[in-house]
C-alpha positions as CSV (number, residue, x, y, z in Angstrom):
1,M,0.0,0.0,0.0
2,N,2.4,2.7,-1.2
3,Q,1.2,6.2,-1.9
4,T,3.1,8.9,-3.7
5,V,2.6,12.6,-3.1
6,T,4.0,15.2,-5.5
7,V,5.2,18.4,-3.9
8,P,6.5,21.4,-5.9
9,V,10.3,22.1,-5.6
10,K,9.6,25.6,-4.4
11,T,7.5,24.3,-1.5
12,I,10.3,21.8,-0.5
13,E,12.8,24.6,-0.6
14,E,10.6,26.8,1.6
15,I,10.2,24.0,4.1
16,F,14.0,23.5,4.3
17,S,14.5,27.2,4.7
18,R,12.1,27.4,7.6
19,L,13.7,24.3,9.2
20,D,17.1,26.0,9.0
21,E,15.6,29.1,10.7
22,L,14.1,27.0,13.4
23,T,17.3,25.1,13.9
24,N,19.3,28.3,14.3
25,A,16.7,29.7,16.7
26,V,16.8,26.6,18.8
27,K,20.6,26.7,18.9
28,K,20.5,30.3,20.2
29,I,17.9,29.5,22.8
30,A,19.9,26.4,23.9
31,A,23.1,28.5,24.2
32,K,21.3,31.1,26.4
33,L,19.8,28.4,28.6
34,S,23.1,26.7,29.1
35,E,24.9,30.0,29.9
36,K,25.1,30.7,33.6
37,E,24.8,34.2,34.8
38,P,27.1,35.0,37.7
39,L,25.7,36.3,41.0
40,Y,24.1,39.7,40.4
41,G,26.4,42.6,41.5
42,S,29.5,40.4,41.9
43,D,32.8,41.3,40.1
44,E,32.2,38.3,37.8
45,W,28.7,39.6,37.0
46,W,30.0,43.0,36.1
47,K,32.6,41.5,33.7
48,W,29.9,39.2,32.2
49,S,27.5,42.1,31.9
50,D,30.1,44.4,30.2
51,K,31.0,41.6,27.8
52,K,27.3,41.2,26.8
53,A,26.9,44.9,26.4
54,I,30.0,45.1,24.1
55,E,28.7,42.2,22.0
56,E,25.3,44.0,21.6
57,I,27.0,47.3,20.7
58,K,29.1,45.5,18.1
59,A,26.0,43.9,16.7
60,G,24.5,47.4,16.2
61,K,21.9,47.1,19.0
62,G,22.9,50.2,20.8
63,T,21.5,53.8,20.6
64,K,23.9,56.7,20.3
65,I,22.9,59.8,22.1
66,H,25.1,62.9,21.4
67,N,23.6,65.6,23.6
68,K,21.0,66.5,26.2
69,K,18.4,67.2,23.6
70,E,18.7,63.7,22.1
71,L,18.7,62.2,25.6
72,N,15.4,64.0,26.5
73,A,13.8,62.9,23.2
74,F,15.0,59.3,23.8
75,F,13.3,59.2,27.2
76,K,10.2,61.0,25.9
77,N,9.8,58.3,23.2
78,L,10.2,55.6,25.8
79,K,7.3,57.0,27.8
80,T,5.0,57.2,24.8
81,A,5.9,53.7,23.4
């Protein structure tokens, strides 16, 4: 009792693409779960926290504020968001 199903190549490629995305997401989550955060406020925690912050800045996740006017606008936008 064999059955054959025909699936377009484009659909197969999309399935594989989504599986790759899911695999990468699971790897990132697993890495975060296995990473142990040091005791908050300890010297080790500050080193760990600084390292994480530098990684985020290098990845372009930071916000540059050049003056007081930009700082006020930044906080004003946080309140309205």
